[in-house]
C-alpha positions as CSV (number, residue, x, y, z in Angstrom):
1,M,-25.3,-91.3,-89.7
2,Q,-25.5,-91.1,-86.2
3,V,-24.1,-88.3,-84.0
4,N,-23.1,-89.2,-80.5
5,V,-23.2,-86.4,-78.0
6,L,-21.5,-88.4,-75.3
7,P,-18.1,-89.6,-75.8
8,D,-17.1,-93.2,-75.8
9,I,-16.4,-94.2,-72.2
10,V,-13.7,-96.6,-73.0
11,N,-11.8,-94.2,-75.1
12,F,-12.4,-91.5,-72.7
13,G,-11.1,-93.6,-69.8
14,L,-8.0,-94.7,-71.8
15,Q,-7.2,-91.1,-72.6
16,I,-7.5,-90.1,-68.9
17,L,-5.3,-93.1,-67.9
18,A,-2.7,-92.2,-70.6
19,T,-2.7,-88.5,-69.5
20,I,-2.3,-89.5,-65.8
21,F,0.5,-91.9,-66.8
22,L,2.2,-89.3,-69.0
23,F,2.0,-86.7,-66.2
24,S,3.3,-89.1,-63.6
25,V,6.3,-90.1,-65.8
26,I,7.0,-86.5,-66.6
27,A,6.6,-85.5,-63.0
28,Y,8.9,-88.4,-61.9
29,K,11.5,-87.6,-64.5
30,L,11.2,-83.8,-64.5
31,Y,10.1,-82.8,-61.0
32,K,13.4,-83.2,-59.2
33,P,15.5,-81.5,-61.9
34,V,13.0,-78.7,-62.3
35,S,12.6,-78.3,-58.5
36,K,16.4,-78.3,-58.1
37,M,16.7,-75.7,-60.8
38,L,14.0,-73.6,-59.3
39,N,15.5,-73.9,-55.8
40,D,19.0,-73.1,-57.2
41,R,17.5,-70.1,-59.0
42,K,15.7,-69.0,-55.9
43,E,18.9,-69.3,-53.8
44,A,20.9,-67.4,-56.5
45,I,18.3,-64.6,-56.5
46,A,18.3,-64.5,-52.7
47,K,22.2,-64.3,-52.8
48,D,21.9,-61.5,-55.4
49,I,19.4,-59.6,-53.3
50,K,21.6,-60.0,-50.2
51,F,24.7,-59.0,-52.2
52,A,22.8,-55.9,-53.5
53,E,21.6,-55.0,-50.0
54,N,25.2,-55.3,-48.7
55,K,26.4,-53.2,-51.6
56,K,23.7,-50.7,-50.9
57,I,24.8,-50.6,-47.2
58,E,28.4,-50.2,-48.3
59,A,27.5,-47.5,-50.8
60,E,25.5,-45.6,-48.0
61,E,28.5,-45.9,-45.7
62,L,30.8,-44.6,-48.5
63,R,28.4,-41.8,-49.2
64,K,28.4,-40.8,-45.5
65,D,32.2,-41.1,-45.4
66,Y,32.5,-38.9,-48.5
67,E,30.0,-36.4,-47.1
68,L,32.1,-36.3,-43.9
69,K,35.3,-35.8,-45.9
70,I,33.7,-33.1,-48.0
71,S,32.5,-31.4,-44.8
72,E,36.0,-31.7,-43.3
73,A,37.5,-30.3,-46.6
74,K,35.1,-27.4,-46.5
75,N,35.9,-26.7,-42.9
76,E,39.6,-26.9,-43.7
77,A,39.2,-24.6,-46.7
78,K,37.4,-22.1,-44.4
79,G,40.2,-22.4,-42.0
80,I,42.8,-21.8,-44.7
81,V,40.9,-18.8,-46.0
82,E,40.5,-17.4,-42.4
83,A,44.2,-18.0,-41.7
84,S,45.1,-16.3,-45.0
85,R,42.8,-13.3,-44.2
86,K,44.3,-13.0,-40.7
87,R,47.9,-13.2,-42.2
88,G,46.9,-10.6,-44.7
89,D,45.6,-8.3,-42.0
90,Q,48.7,-8.9,-40.0
91,I,50.9,-8.1,-43.0
92,R,48.9,-5.0,-43.7
93,E,49.2,-3.8,-40.1
94,E,53.0,-4.4,-40.2
95,I,53.3,-2.5,-43.5
96,V,51.2,0.4,-42.0
97,A,53.3,0.3,-38.8
98,N,56.6,0.4,-40.9
99,A,55.2,3.2,-43.0
100,K,54.4,5.2,-39.9
101,V,57.9,4.6,-38.5
102,D,59.4,5.6,-41.8
103,A,57.2,8.7,-42.0
104,N,58.2,9.7,-38.5
105,D,61.9,9.2,-39.4
106,I,61.5,11.3,-42.5
107,L,59.6,13.9,-40.5
108,N,62.2,13.9,-37.7
109,K,65.0,14.3,-40.3
110,A,63.1,17.1,-42.0
111,N,62.6,18.8,-38.7
112,K,66.3,18.5,-37.8
113,E,67.2,19.8,-41.3
114,I,64.8,22.7,-40.8
115,E,66.3,23.4,-37.4
116,R,69.8,23.2,-38.8
117,Q,68.9,25.5,-41.7
118,K,67.4,28.0,-39.1
119,E,70.6,27.8,-37.1
120,K,72.6,28.3,-40.2
121,A,70.4,31.3,-41.3
122,A,70.7,32.8,-37.8
123,E,74.5,32.4,-37.9
124,D,74.6,33.9,-41.4
125,L,72.4,36.7,-40.1
126,K,74.7,37.3,-37.2
127,Q,77.7,37.4,-39.5
128,E,75.8,39.9,-41.7
129,V,74.9,42.1,-38.7
130,V,78.5,42.0,-37.5
131,T,79.7,42.9,-41.0
132,I,77.2,45.7,-41.2
133,A,78.0,46.9,-37.7
134,M,81.7,46.9,-38.6
135,M,81.0,48.8,-41.8
136,A,78.9,51.3,-39.9
137,A,81.5,51.6,-37.2
138,T,84.2,52.2,-39.8
139,K,82.1,55.0,-41.4
140,V,81.4,56.5,-38.1
141,V,85.0,56.5,-37.1
142,E,86.1,58.0,-40.4
143,Q,83.9,61.1,-40.1
144,K,83.1,63.7,-37.6
145,L,79.6,63.5,-36.4
146,D,77.1,66.3,-36.6
147,E,73.4,65.7,-37.1
148,K,73.3,66.3,-40.8
149,T,76.4,64.1,-41.4
150,H,74.9,61.5,-39.1
151,K,71.6,61.4,-41.2
152,N,73.5,61.3,-44.5
153,M,75.7,58.5,-43.2
154,I,72.8,56.4,-42.0
155,N,71.0,56.8,-45.4
156,K,74.1,56.0,-47.3
157,F,74.7,53.0,-45.0
158,I,71.1,51.8,-45.5
159,N,71.5,52.1,-49.3
160,E,74.8,50.3,-49.3
161,V,73.5,47.5,-47.0
162,G,70.4,47.1,-49.3
163,E,72.6,46.8,-52.4
164,S,74.9,44.4,-50.6
165,K,72.0,42.2,-49.5
166,W,70.5,42.1,-53.0
167,R,73.9,41.1,-54.6
168,N,74.3,38.1,-52.2
């Protein structure tokens, strides 16, 4: 048995020719469809990338728009809170002013009532003094006056007036 280290040239050449022929047929039959498929896929990927970039830009614009709206809403909320605080302060000031006016009215009425009561008390006092003077005059006129009678009459008068005051 003999072992050949080198291949048979004819068989080797035929195999190379068959391989080249097979590759050319495959390349001729499959190159265009595969190329077309690869180009279509490449274009689809490019479209998807462009679409994604456009969506990213739109999303960024929407994010900025929402951030602007949120900022405006925060500013509006601050404005509402500030307006409410000012209105609350204004209402508080009005209530305090009304309370002061009411307190002054009550104080004025109380002062007028006190003044009226003073006048009434003074008038009552005058009436009492007149009554007392009349009683004293009646006693004086009824009796003859000497010093001892005069002192007794004054003491008696004072006692009667004191009793009369306490009864009223």
